[in-house]
FIKOLZA-1660 file (N, C-alpha, C; in steps of 0.1 Angstrom, whole numbers, plus 5000, padded with zeros to 4 digits):
% residues 243
   i   px   py   pz ch aa at
   1 5009 4988 5000  A  M  N
   1 5000 5000 5000  A  M CA
   1 5009 5013 5000  A  M  C
   2 5004 5022 4992  A  A  N
   2 5013 5035 4991  A  A CA
   2 5012 5043 5004  A  A  C
   3 5022 5052 5007  A  R  N
   3 5021 5059 5020  A  R CA
   3 5009 5069 5020  A  R  C
   4 5005 5073 5008  A  I  N
   4 4993 5082 5007  A  I CA
   4 4983 5076 4998  A  I  C
   5 4972 5082 4997  A  A  N
   5 4960 5074 4991  A  A CA
   5 4961 5074 4976  A  A  C
   6 4966 5085 4970  A  Y  N
   6 4966 5087 4956  A  Y CA
   6 4953 5086 4950  A  Y  C
   7 4943 5094 4957  A  D  N
   7 4930 5095 4953  A  D CA
   7 4929 5106 4943  A  D  C
   8 4916 5111 4940  A  D  N
   8 4915 5120 4930  A  D CA
   8 4921 5134 4933  A  D  C
   9 4921 5138 4946  A  T  N
   9 4927 5150 4950  A  T CA
   9 4942 5149 4948  A  T  C
  10 4948 5139 4952  A  D  N
  10 4963 5137 4951  A  D CA
  10 4967 5137 4936  A  D  C
  11 4960 5129 4929  A  A  N
  11 4963 5127 4914  A  A CA
  11 4962 5141 4907  A  A  C
  12 4952 5148 4910  A  E  N
  12 4950 5161 4903  A  E CA
  12 4961 5170 4907  A  E  C
  13 4965 5171 4920  A  A  N
  13 4976 5179 4924  A  A CA
  13 4989 5175 4917  A  A  C
  14 4991 5163 4916  A  F  N
  14 5004 5157 4911  A  F CA
  14 5005 5161 4895  A  F  C
  15 4993 5160 4888  A  A  N
  15 4993 5162 4874  A  A CA
  15 4994 5177 4872  A  A  C
  16 4990 5186 4881  A  A  N
  16 4990 5200 4879  A  A CA
  16 5003 5206 4882  A  A  C
  17 5012 5199 4891  A  T  N
  17 5024 5206 4897  A  T CA
  17 5036 5199 4895  A  T  C
  18 5036 5186 4892  A  R  N
  18 5049 5178 4894  A  R CA
  18 5055 5174 4880  A  R  C
  19 5049 5178 4869  A  H  N
  19 5055 5176 4856  A  H CA
  19 5065 5186 4854  A  H  C
  20 5078 5182 4849  A  L  N
  20 5089 5191 4845  A  L CA
  20 5091 5193 4831  A  L  C
  21 5096 5205 4828  A  T  N
  21 5098 5208 4813  A  T CA
  21 5110 5199 4808  A  T  C
  22 5110 5198 4795  A  D  N
  22 5122 5191 4789  A  D CA
  22 5135 5197 4790  A  D  C
  23 5134 5211 4791  A  D  N
  23 5147 5218 4794  A  D CA
  23 5152 5215 4807  A  D  C
  24 5143 5215 4817  A  G  N
  24 5145 5212 4831  A  G CA
  24 5151 5198 4834  A  G  C
  25 5149 5189 4824  A  L  N
  25 5152 5175 4825  A  L CA
  25 5165 5172 4817  A  L  C
  26 5172 5181 4812  A  A  N
  26 5183 5178 4803  A  A CA
  26 5193 5169 4809  A  A  C
  27 5197 5171 4822  A  A  N
  27 5206 5162 4828  A  A CA
  27 5201 5147 4830  A  A  C
  28 5187 5146 4832  A  W  N
  28 5181 5133 4833  A  W CA
  28 5182 5126 4819  A  W  C
  29 5180 5133 4809  A  R  N
  29 5180 5127 4796  A  R CA
  29 5194 5121 4793  A  R  C
  30 5205 5129 4797  A  Q  N
  30 5218 5123 4795  A  Q CA
  30 5221 5111 4804  A  Q  C
  31 5216 5112 4817  A  A  N
  31 5218 5101 4826  A  A CA
  31 5211 5088 4822  A  A  C
  32 5199 5090 4818  A  V  N
  32 5191 5078 4813  A  V CA
  32 5198 5072 4801  A  V  C
  33 5201 5081 4791  A  T  N
  33 5208 5076 4779  A  T CA
  33 5220 5068 4782  A  T  C
  34 5228 5073 4791  A  N  N
  34 5240 5067 4794  A  N CA
  34 5238 5052 4800  A  N  C
  35 5228 5051 4809  A  H  N
  35 5227 5038 4816  A  H CA
  35 5217 5029 4810  A  H  C
  36 5208 5035 4801  A  L  N
  36 5198 5026 4795  A  L CA
  36 5203 5021 4781  A  L  C
  37 5211 5030 4774  A  A  N
  37 5215 5027 4761  A  A CA
  37 5203 5024 4752  A  A  C
  38 5193 5034 4751  A  P  N
  38 5180 5032 4743  A  P CA
  38 5184 5029 4729  A  P  C
  39 5175 5021 4723  A  R  N
  39 5176 5017 4709  A  R CA
  39 5163 5013 4704  A  R  C
  40 5161 5015 4690  A  P  N
  40 5148 5011 4684  A  P CA
  40 5144 4997 4687  A  P  C
  41 5133 4993 4691  A  G  N
  41 5128 4980 4693  A  G CA
  41 5129 4977 4708  A  G  C
  42 5135 4985 4716  A  M  N
  42 5136 4982 4732  A  M CA
  42 5122 4984 4737  A  M  C
  43 5120 4976 4747  A  R  N
  43 5108 4977 4756  A  R CA
  43 5112 4982 4770  A  R  C
  44 5107 4993 4775  A  L  N
  44 5110 4999 4787  A  L CA
  44 5097 4999 4796  A  L  C
  45 5099 4993 4808  A  L  N
  45 5087 4993 4818  A  L CA
  45 5088 5006 4826  A  L  C
  46 5078 5013 4827  A  D  N
  46 5076 5025 4836  A  D CA
  46 5067 5020 4847  A  D  C
  47 5073 5016 4858  A  L  N
  47 5065 5010 4869  A  L CA
  47 5061 5021 4879  A  L  C
  48 5048 5022 4881  A  G  N
  48 5044 5034 4889  A  G CA
  48 5043 5046 4880  A  G  C
  49 5037 5045 4868  A  A  N
  49 5038 5055 4858  A  A CA
  49 5031 5068 4862  A  A  C
  50 5022 5068 4871  A  G  N
  50 5015 5080 4876  A  G CA
  50 5006 5086 4865  A  G  C
  51 5009 5099 4863  A  T  N
  51 5001 5106 4853  A  T CA
  51 5008 5105 4839  A  T  C
  52 5018 5097 4838  A  G  N
  52 5024 5095 4825  A  G CA
  52 5035 5104 4820  A  G  C
  53 5039 5113 4828  A  S  N
  53 5049 5123 4822  A  S CA
  53 5063 5116 4818  A  S  C
  54 5067 5107 4825  A  W  N
  54 5080 5100 4821  A  W CA
  54 5077 5092 4809  A  W  C
  55 5066 5084 4808  A  A  N
  55 5063 5076 4797  A  A CA
  55 5063 5085 4784  A  A  C
  56 5056 5097 4785  A  E  N
  56 5056 5105 4773  A  E CA
  56 5070 5111 4771  A  E  C
  57 5077 5114 4781  A  T  N
  57 5091 5121 4778  A  T CA
  57 5100 5110 4771  A  T  C
  58 5100 5097 4776  A  F  N
  58 5108 5087 4771  A  F CA
  58 5104 5085 4756  A  F  C
  59 5091 5084 4753  A  T  N
  59 5087 5083 4739  A  T CA
  59 5092 5094 4730  A  T  C
  60 5092 5106 4735  A  A  N
  60 5097 5117 4727  A  A CA
  60 5112 5118 4726  A  A  C
  61 5119 5114 4737  A  W  N
  61 5133 5113 4737  A  W CA
  61 5139 5102 4728  A  W  C
  62 5133 5091 4728  A  F  N
  62 5139 5078 4723  A  F CA
  62 5129 5072 4713  A  F  C
  63 5129 5077 4700  A  P  N
  63 5121 5072 4690  A  P CA
  63 5124 5056 4688  A  P  C
  64 5113 5049 4687  A  G  N
  64 5114 5035 4684  A  G CA
  64 5115 5026 4698  A  G  C
  65 5115 5033 4710  A  V  N
  65 5115 5026 4723  A  V CA
  65 5101 5025 4726  A  V  C
  66 5096 5013 4729  A  E  N
  66 5082 5010 4734  A  E CA
  66 5083 5012 4749  A  E  C
  67 5074 5021 4754  A  V  N
  67 5073 5022 4769  A  V CA
  67 5060 5016 4773  A  V  C
  68 5062 5007 4783  A  V  N
  68 5051 4999 4788  A  V CA
  68 5048 5006 4802  A  V  C
  69 5037 5013 4804  A  A  N
  69 5033 5021 4815  A  A CA
  69 5023 5012 4824  A  A  C
  70 5028 5010 4837  A  V  N
  70 5020 5002 4847  A  V CA
  70 5018 5011 4859  A  V  C
  71 5005 5013 4863  A  E  N
  71 5002 5021 4874  A  E CA
  71 4990 5016 4882  A  E  C
  72 4992 5014 4896  A  P  N
  72 4981 5009 4904  A  P CA
  72 4970 5017 4907  A  P  C
  73 4971 5031 4907  A  S  N
  73 4961 5040 4912  A  S CA
  73 4951 5043 4900  A  S  C
  74 4939 5040 4902  A  A  N
  74 4929 5043 4893  A  A CA
  74 4928 5059 4890  A  A  C
  75 4929 5067 4901  A  A  N
  75 4929 5081 4899  A  A CA
  75 4941 5086 4891  A  A  C
  76 4952 5080 4892  A  M  N
  76 4964 5085 4885  A  M CA
  76 4961 5079 4870  A  M  C
  77 4957 5068 4868  A  R  N
  77 4955 5063 4854  A  R CA
  77 4945 5071 4847  A  R  C
  78 4935 5076 4854  A  A  N
  78 4924 5085 4848  A  A CA
  78 4931 5097 4842  A  A  C
  79 4942 5103 4849  A  R  N
  79 4947 5115 4845  A  R CA
  79 4960 5113 4837  A  R  C
  80 4963 5101 4833  A  C  N
  80 4975 5097 4826  A  C CA
  80 4975 5102 4812  A  C  C
  81 4984 5110 4808  A  G  N
  81 4985 5115 4794  A  G CA
  81 4991 5105 4784  A  G  C
  82 4995 5094 4789  A  F  N
  82 5002 5085 4781  A  F CA
  82 4992 5072 4780  A  F  C
  83 4991 5067 4767  A  R  N
  83 4982 5056 4765  A  R CA
  83 4989 5045 4757  A  R  C
  84 4988 5032 4759  A  P  N
  84 4979 5027 4771  A  P CA
  84 4986 5028 4784  A  P  C
  85 4979 5028 4794  A  V  N
  85 4984 5026 4808  A  V CA
  85 4977 5015 4814  A  V  C
  86 4985 5005 4819  A  V  N
  86 4979 4992 4824  A  V CA
  86 4978 4993 4839  A  V  C
  87 4967 4987 4844  A  A  N
  87 4966 4986 4859  A  A CA
  87 4974 4975 4863  A  A  C
  88 4982 4977 4874  A  G  N
  88 4991 4966 4879  A  G CA
  88 4998 4971 4891  A  G  C
  89 5002 4961 4899  A  E  N
  89 5009 4964 4912  A  E CA
  89 5024 4959 4909  A  E  C
  90 5033 4965 4918  A  A  N
  90 5048 4962 4917  A  A CA
  90 5051 4948 4921  A  A  C
  91 5042 4942 4929  A  V  N
  91 5044 4928 4933  A  V CA
  91 5037 4918 4924  A  V  C
  92 5030 4923 4914  A  G  N
  92 5024 4914 4904  A  G CA
  92 5024 4921 4891  A  G  C
  93 5035 4924 4885  A  I  N
  93 5036 4931 4872  A  I CA
  93 5029 4922 4861  A  I  C
  94 5020 4929 4853  A  P  N
  94 5013 4922 4843  A  P CA
  94 5021 4920 4831  A  P  C
  95 5032 4914 4831  A  L  N
  95 5041 4912 4820  A  L CA
  95 5047 4897 4820  A  L  C
  96 5050 4891 4808  A  R  N
  96 5056 4879 4808  A  R CA
  96 5070 4879 4813  A  R  C
  97 5076 4868 4816  A  D  N
  97 5090 4866 4819  A  D CA
  97 5098 4872 4809  A  D  C
  98 5108 4881 4813  A  G  N
  98 5117 4887 4803  A  G CA
  98 5111 4895 4792  A  G  C
  99 5099 4901 4797  A  G  N
  99 5092 4908 4786  A  G CA
  99 5096 4922 4783  A  G  C
 100 5105 4928 4791  A  V  N
 100 5111 4941 4789  A  V CA
 100 5126 4941 4790  A  V  C
 101 5131 4952 4783  A  D  N
 101 5146 4952 4783  A  D CA
 101 5152 4961 4794  A  D  C
 102 5143 4967 4802  A  G  N
 102 5147 4976 4813  A  G CA
 102 5136 4981 4820  A  G  C
 103 5138 4986 4833  A  G  N
 103 5127 4992 4841  A  G CA
 103 5131 5005 4845  A  G  C
 104 5120 5013 4848  A  W  N
 104 5122 5026 4853  A  W CA
 104 5112 5029 4864  A  W  C
 105 5116 5034 4876  A  L  N
 105 5108 5037 4887  A  L CA
 105 5112 5051 4892  A  L  C
 106 5102 5060 4891  A  S  N
 106 5105 5073 4895  A  S CA
 106 5097 5077 4907  A  S  C
 107 5102 5081 4918  A  T  N
 107 5097 5085 4931  A  T CA
 107 5086 5074 4935  A  T  C
 108 5090 5062 4935  A  V  N
 108 5081 5051 4937  A  V CA
 108 5085 5042 4949  A  V  C
 109 5098 5040 4951  A  V  N
 109 5103 5030 4959  A  V CA
 109 5097 5031 4975  A  V  C
 110 5095 5044 4978  A  H  N
 110 5092 5046 4992  A  H CA
 110 5076 5042 4993  A  H  C
 111 5069 5039 4983  A  H  N
 111 5056 5034 4985  A  H CA
 111 5055 5019 4984  A  H  C
 112 5066 5013 4983  A  L  N
 112 5066 4998 4982  A  L CA
 112 5070 4991 4996  A  L  C
 113 5061 4986 5003  A  P  N
 113 5065 4980 5016  A  P CA
 113 5073 4968 5015  A  P  C
 114 5073 4960 5004  A  D  N
 114 5080 4947 5003  A  D CA
 114 5090 4948 4991  A  D  C
 115 5102 4955 4994  A  L  N
 115 5111 4957 4983  A  L CA
 115 5116 4944 4978  A  L  C
 116 5118 4934 4986  A  G  N
 116 5122 4921 4981  A  G CA
 116 5113 4915 4972  A  G  C
 117 5100 4915 4974  A  A  N
 117 5091 4910 4964  A  A CA
 117 5091 4918 4951  A  A  C
 118 5092 4931 4952  A  V  N
 118 5092 4940 4940  A  V CA
 118 5105 4936 4932  A  V  C
 119 5117 4935 4939  A  A  N
 119 5129 4932 4933  A  A CA
 119 5128 4917 4924  A  A  C
 120 5122 4908 4932  A  R  N
 120 5120 4895 4925  A  R CA
 120 5111 4896 4912  A  R  C
 121 5100 4905 4913  A  E  N
 121 5092 4906 4902  A  E CA
 121 5100 4913 4890  A  E  C
 122 5108 4923 4893  A  L  N
 122 5115 4930 4883  A  L CA
 122 5126 4920 4877  A  L  C
 123 5131 4912 4886  A  R  N
 123 5141 4902 4880  A  R CA
 123 5134 4892 4871  A  R  C
 124 5121 4889 4873  A  R  N
 124 5113 4881 4864  A  R CA
 124 5110 4888 4851  A  R  C
 125 5106 4900 4851  A  V  N
 125 5101 4906 4839  A  V CA
 125 5112 4913 4831  A  V  C
 126 5124 4917 4837  A  V  N
 126 5134 4923 4829  A  V CA
 126 5144 4913 4825  A  V  C
 127 5147 4913 4812  A  R  N
 127 5156 4904 4805  A  R CA
 127 5169 4903 4813  A  R  C
 128 5177 4892 4813  A  P  N
 128 5189 4892 4820  A  P CA
 128 5199 4902 4814  A  P  C
 129 5205 4909 4823  A  G  N
 129 5215 4920 4820  A  G CA
 129 5208 4933 4817  A  G  C
 130 5195 4934 4817  A  G  N
 130 5188 4947 4815  A  G CA
 130 5188 4955 4828  A  G  C
 131 5189 4969 4827  A  P  N
 131 5190 4977 4839  A  P CA
 131 5177 4980 4844  A  P  C
 132 5177 4982 4857  A  V  N
 132 5166 4989 4865  A  V CA
 132 5171 5002 4870  A  V  C
 133 5164 5013 4865  A  L  N
 133 5168 5027 4869  A  L CA
 133 5158 5032 4879  A  L  C
 134 5163 5036 4891  A  I  N
 134 5154 5040 4902  A  I CA
 134 5158 5056 4904  A  I  C
 135 5148 5064 4901  A  R  N
 135 5149 5078 4904  A  R CA
 135 5142 5081 4917  A  R  C
 136 5150 5087 4927  A  S  N
 136 5143 5088 4940  A  S CA
 136 5150 5098 4948  A  S  C
 137 5143 5102 4959  A  A  N
 137 5149 5109 4971  A  A CA
 137 5150 5097 4981  A  A  C
 138 5163 5094 4985  A  F  N
 138 5165 5083 4994  A  F CA
 138 5167 5088 5008  A  F  C
 139 5165 5080 5019  A  A  N
 139 5168 5084 5033  A  A CA
 139 5182 5089 5035  A  A  C
 140 5184 5099 5042  A  G  N
 140 5197 5104 5045  A  G CA
 140 5202 5113 5033  A  G  C
 141 5195 5115 5023  A  R  N
 141 5201 5122 5011  A  R CA
 141 5192 5134 5007  A  R  C
 142 5189 5143 5016  A  H  N
 142 5179 5154 5014  A  H CA
 142 5187 5168 5010  A  H  C
 143 5200 5168 5011  A  E  N
 143 5207 5181 5012  A  E CA
 143 5204 5189 4998  A  E  C
 144 5202 5182 4987  A  G  N
 144 5202 5188 4974  A  G CA
 144 5187 5191 4970  A  G  C
 145 5178 5189 4979  A  I  N
 145 5163 5191 4976  A  I CA
 145 5158 5203 4982  A  I  C
 146 5153 5213 4974  A  T  N
 146 5149 5226 4980  A  T CA
 146 5137 5225 4990  A  T  C
 147 5129 5216 4988  A  L  N
 147 5117 5214 4996  A  L CA
 147 5120 5212 5010  A  L  C
 148 5131 5205 5013  A  F  N
 148 5135 5202 5026  A  F CA
 148 5142 5214 5034  A  F  C
 149 5147 5224 5026  A  R  N
 149 5152 5234 5032  A  R CA
 149 5141 5243 5039  A  R  C
 150 5130 5244 5033  A  H  N
 150 5120 5251 5039  A  H CA
 150 5110 5244 5047  A  H  C
 151 5110 5230 5046  A  F  N
 151 5101 5222 5053  A  F CA
 151 5111 5212 5061  A  F  C
 152 5119 5216 5070  A  P  N
 152 5129 5207 5076  A  P CA
 152 5121 5196 5084  A  P  C
 153 5109 5199 5089  A  E  N
 153 5102 5188 5096  A  E CA
 153 5100 5177 5087  A  E  C
 154 5099 5178 5074  A  A  N
 154 5096 5167 5064  A  A CA
 154 5108 5158 5063  A  A  C
 155 5120 5162 5068  A  V  N
 155 5132 5153 5067  A  V CA
 155 5129 5140 5074  A  V  C
 156 5122 5142 5086  A  R  N
 156 5120 5129 5093  A  R CA
 156 5111 5119 5085  A  R  C
 157 5103 5125 5076  A  V  N
 157 5095 5116 5067  A  V CA
 157 5104 5109 5057  A  V  C
 158 5112 5117 5051  A  L  N
 158 5123 5112 5041  A  L CA
 158 5131 5102 5048  A  L  C
 159 5135 5103 5061  A  D  N
 159 5144 5094 5066  A  D CA
 159 5137 5081 5070  A  D  C
 160 5124 5080 5068  A  S  N
 160 5117 5068 5069  A  S CA
 160 5116 5060 5056  A  S  C
 161 5121 5066 5045  A  Y  N
 161 5122 5061 5032  A  Y CA
 161 5133 5050 5032  A  Y  C
 162 5133 5041 5022  A  P  N
 162 5143 5033 5021  A  P CA
 162 5156 5040 5017  A  P  C
 163 5168 5036 5022  A  S  N
 163 5180 5042 5018  A  S CA
 163 5186 5035 5006  A  S  C
 164 5196 5040 5000  A  V  N
 164 5203 5034 4990  A  V CA
 164 5207 5020 4992  A  V  C
 165 5213 5019 5004  A  A  N
 165 5217 5005 5009  A  A CA
 165 5206 4996 5010  A  A  C
 166 5195 5001 5016  A  D  N
 166 5182 4992 5017  A  D CA
 166 5178 4987 5004  A  D  C
 167 5178 4996 4994  A  V  N
 167 5173 4991 4981  A  V CA
 167 5183 4981 4975  A  V  C
 168 5196 4986 4976  A  G  N
 168 5206 4977 4969  A  G CA
 168 5206 4963 4976  A  G  C
 169 5204 4961 4989  A  A  N
 169 5204 4949 4995  A  A CA
 169 5191 4941 4991  A  A  C
 170 5180 4947 4989  A  A  N
 170 5168 4939 4985  A  A CA
 170 5170 4934 4971  A  A  C
 171 5176 4943 4962  A  F  N
 171 5177 4938 4949  A  F CA
 171 5189 4929 4946  A  F  C
 172 5199 4930 4956  A  A  N
 172 5209 4920 4955  A  A CA
 172 5205 4906 4958  A  A  C
 173 5195 4905 4967  A  A  N
 173 5188 4892 4971  A  A CA
 173 5181 4886 4959  A  A  C
 174 5177 4894 4950  A  A  N
 174 5171 4889 4937  A  A CA
 174 5179 4887 4926  A  A  C
 175 5192 4890 4928  A  G  N
 175 5201 4887 4917  A  G CA
 175 5207 4899 4909  A  G  C
 176 5203 4912 4915  A  F  N
 176 5207 4924 4908  A  F CA
 176 5220 4929 4916  A  F  C
 177 5229 4935 4908  A  A  N
 177 5240 4942 4914  A  A CA
 177 5238 4957 4913  A  A  C
 178 5243 4964 4922  A  T  N
 178 5243 4979 4921  A  T CA
 178 5254 4984 4912  A  T  C
 179 5250 4991 4901  A  A  N
 179 5260 4995 4892  A  A CA
 179 5265 5009 4895  A  A  C
 180 5256 5018 4899  A  V  N
 180 5260 5032 4902  A  V CA
 180 5249 5039 4910  A  V  C
 181 5253 5049 4918  A  V  N
 181 5244 5058 4924  A  V CA
 181 5249 5072 4919  A  V  C
 182 5240 5079 4911  A  E  N
 182 5244 5091 4905  A  E CA
 182 5234 5102 4909  A  E  C
 183 5240 5113 4915  A  P  N
 183 5231 5124 4917  A  P CA
 183 5229 5132 4904  A  P  C
 184 5216 5135 4901  A  V  N
 184 5212 5141 4889  A  V CA
 184 5205 5155 4892  A  V  C
 185 5210 5166 4886  A  P  N
 185 5203 5179 4889  A  P CA
 185 5191 5181 4879  A  P  C
 186 5181 5188 4884  A  Q  N
 186 5170 5192 4875  A  Q CA
 186 5165 5205 4878  A  Q  C
 187 5160 5213 4869  A  V  N
 187 5154 5225 4871  A  V CA
 187 5140 5223 4875  A  V  C
 188 5136 5224 4888  A  T  N
 188 5122 5221 4892  A  T CA
 188 5112 5232 4889  A  T  C
 189 5116 5244 4889  A  A  N
 189 5108 5255 4887  A  A CA
 189 5117 5268 4883  A  A  C
 190 5111 5278 4875  A  P  N
 190 5120 5288 4869  A  P CA
 190 5125 5298 4881  A  P  C
 191 5118 5298 4892  A  S  N
 191 5121 5306 4903  A  S CA
 191 5114 5301 4916  A  S  C
 192 5120 5305 4928  A  L  N
 192 5113 5301 4939  A  L CA
 192 5100 5307 4942  A  L  C
 193 5098 5319 4936  A  R  N
 193 5085 5325 4936  A  R CA
 193 5075 5317 4930  A  R  C
 194 5078 5312 4918  A  E  N
 194 5069 5303 4910  A  E CA
 194 5067 5290 4918  A  E  C
 195 5077 5285 4924  A  A  N
 195 5075 5273 4932  A  A CA
 195 5066 5274 4943  A  A  C
 196 5067 5285 4950  A  A  N
 196 5057 5288 4961  A  A CA
 196 5043 5290 4957  A  A  C
 197 5041 5297 4945  A  V  N
 197 5028 5299 4940  A  V CA
 197 5022 5286 4936  A  V  C
 198 5029 5276 4930  A  R  N
 198 5024 5264 4925  A  R CA
 198 5024 5252 4935  A  R  C
 199 5029 5255 4947  A  L  N
 199 5030 5244 4957  A  L CA
 199 5016 5239 4960  A  L  C
 200 5015 5225 4959  A  R  N
 200 5002 5219 4964  A  R CA
 200 5007 5208 4974  A  R  C
 201 5003 5208 4986  A  R  N
 201 5006 5199 4996  A  R CA
 201 5004 5184 4991  A  R  C
 202 4991 5182 4986  A  E  N
 202 4987 5169 4981  A  E CA
 202 4996 5162 4970  A  E  C
 203 5005 5170 4965  A  A  N
 203 5014 5164 4954  A  A CA
 203 5027 5160 4960  A  A  C
 204 5030 5161 4973  A  H  N
 204 5043 5157 4979  A  H CA
 204 5039 5148 4992  A  H  C
 205 5044 5136 4991  A  T  N
 205 5042 5127 5002  A  T CA
 205 5047 5133 5014  A  T  C
 206 5059 5137 5015  A  P  N
 206 5065 5142 5028  A  P CA
 206 5057 5153 5034  A  P  C
 207 5050 5162 5026  A  L  N
 207 5043 5172 5031  A  L CA
 207 5030 5168 5036  A  L  C
 208 5024 5158 5030  A  Q  N
 208 5011 5152 5036  A  Q CA
 208 5013 5145 5049  A  Q  C
 209 5025 5141 5053  A  L  N
 209 5028 5133 5065  A  L CA
 209 5034 5141 5076  A  L  C
 210 5035 5154 5074  A  I  N
 210 5038 5162 5086  A  I CA
 210 5025 5169 5091  A  I  C
 211 5026 5176 5103  A  S  N
 211 5014 5182 5109  A  S CA
 211 5010 5194 5101  A  S  C
 212 4997 5199 5103  A  D  N
 212 4992 5210 5096  A  D CA
 212 5000 5223 5102  A  D  C
 213 5004 5223 5114  A  D  N
 213 5012 5235 5119  A  D CA
 213 5026 5234 5113  A  D  C
 214 5032 5223 5112  A  E  N
 214 5045 5222 5105  A  E CA
 214 5045 5226 5091  A  E  C
 215 5033 5223 5084  A  Y  N
 215 5032 5226 5070  A  Y CA
 215 5031 5241 5068  A  Y  C
 216 5022 5247 5077  A  A  N
 216 5020 5262 5077  A  A CA
 216 5033 5269 5079  A  A  C
 217 5041 5265 5088  A  A  N
 217 5053 5271 5091  A  A CA
 217 5063 5271 5080  A  A  C
 218 5063 5259 5072  A  G  N
 218 5071 5257 5060  A  G CA
 218 5067 5267 5049  A  G  C
 219 5054 5267 5047  A  V  N
 219 5049 5277 5036  A  V CA
 219 5054 5291 5039  A  V  C
 220 5053 5295 5052  A  A  N
 220 5057 5309 5056  A  A CA
 220 5072 5310 5053  A  A  C
 221 5080 5300 5056  A  R  N
 221 5094 5301 5053  A  R CA
 221 5097 5302 5038  A  R  C
 222 5090 5294 5030  A  L  N
 222 5091 5294 5016  A  L CA
 222 5087 5307 5010  A  L  C
 223 5076 5312 5014  A  R  N
 223 5072 5325 5008  A  R CA
 223 5082 5337 5012  A  R  C
 224 5087 5336 5024  A  E  N
 224 5097 5347 5028  A  E CA
 224 5109 5345 5019  A  E  C
 225 5114 5333 5017  A  A  N
 225 5127 5331 5009  A  A CA
 225 5123 5335 4994  A  A  C
 226 5111 5333 4989  A  A  N
 226 5108 5336 4976  A  A CA
 226 5109 5351 4973  A  A  C
 227 5107 5359 4983  A  R  N
 227 5108 5373 4982  A  R CA
 227 5122 5378 4978  A  R  C
 228 5132 5370 4981  A  R  N
 228 5146 5373 4980  A  R CA
 228 5152 5366 4969  A  R  C
 229 5148 5354 4966  A  D  N
 229 5155 5345 4956  A  D CA
 229 5148 5344 4943  A  D  C
 230 5155 5349 4932  A  V  N
 230 5148 5350 4919  A  V CA
 230 5155 5340 4909  A  V  C
 231 5164 5333 4913  A  G  N
 231 5170 5323 4904  A  G CA
 231 5161 5310 4902  A  G  C
 232 5166 5302 4893  A  P  N
 232 5158 5289 4891  A  P CA
 232 5160 5281 4903  A  P  C
 233 5150 5271 4905  A  V  N
 233 5151 5261 4916  A  V CA
 233 5158 5249 4909  A  V  C
 234 5169 5245 4914  A  V  N
 234 5176 5233 4910  A  V CA
 234 5176 5223 4921  A  V  C
 235 5170 5212 4918  A  D  N
 235 5171 5201 4929  A  D CA
 235 5179 5190 4925  A  D  C
 236 5185 5182 4933  A  V  N
 236 5193 5170 4930  A  V CA
 236 5185 5157 4936  A  V  C
 237 5182 5149 4927  A  L  N
 237 5177 5136 4931  A  L CA
 237 5187 5126 4927  A  L  C
 238 5187 5113 4932  A  D  N
 238 5195 5103 4929  A  D CA
 238 5190 5093 4919  A  D  C
 239 5199 5088 4910  A  L  N
 239 5196 5077 4901  A  L CA
 239 5203 5066 4905  A  L  C
 240 5196 5055 4909  A  L  N
 240 5203 5043 4913  A  L CA
 240 5200 5033 4902  A  L  C
 241 5211 5027 4897  A  V  N
 241 5211 5018 4885  A  V CA
 241 5215 5004 4890  A  V  C
 242 5207 4994 4888  A  L  N
 242 5209 4980 4891  A  L CA
 242 5208 4972 4879  A  L  C
 243 5217 4961 4878  A  R  N
 243 5217 4952 4867  A  R CA
 243 5218 4938 4871  A  R  C
% end
């Protein structure tokens, strides 16, 4: 079960505020290209595809690559801009053995209570030697993420997420080896002012899991900082690659 409901309110907020521009994702395009080695005819699983932004992005970036989008939340599937999107859970992926050449999970692993079972399913559906790319904020690695500077109370939520070591160990038991952990920068918003205006609590799991008073204090800090900071918001998330 996910840490939050991903009901209609959550899905609408996610669709409205969490999609990034292609320019803002330039470093991600390079990192994914380096580790995935996309080619025409490749099949890539987008597990926990959400509202489809990554599936759409990969289709645009990598002509000839077939993206298989799987998402458990009906509300997210209803707002998915990518078609088709298949209903499915990470512990029961609706694909045949060796059915894809690689896997992609973006900001998903903290919603998966049984990482060992997920790793075994990915070992089943990803062909031998194919990579699994995990984009995430991991426990203990919040320093490069702007949100946590203004909502420091949310760090305790992040620290309840799996760590890089936790994920690596679960996947190692299923036969994967950790290839690399690469910090990747992204332009999340053109300015802190824009980020403050567009902020939706329902779109961020750590903000939903702090108290209302803590959230209000963070919003006040963010708005005060936005009065002074006019540069782009650059965040750093990690890319964990397993093979």
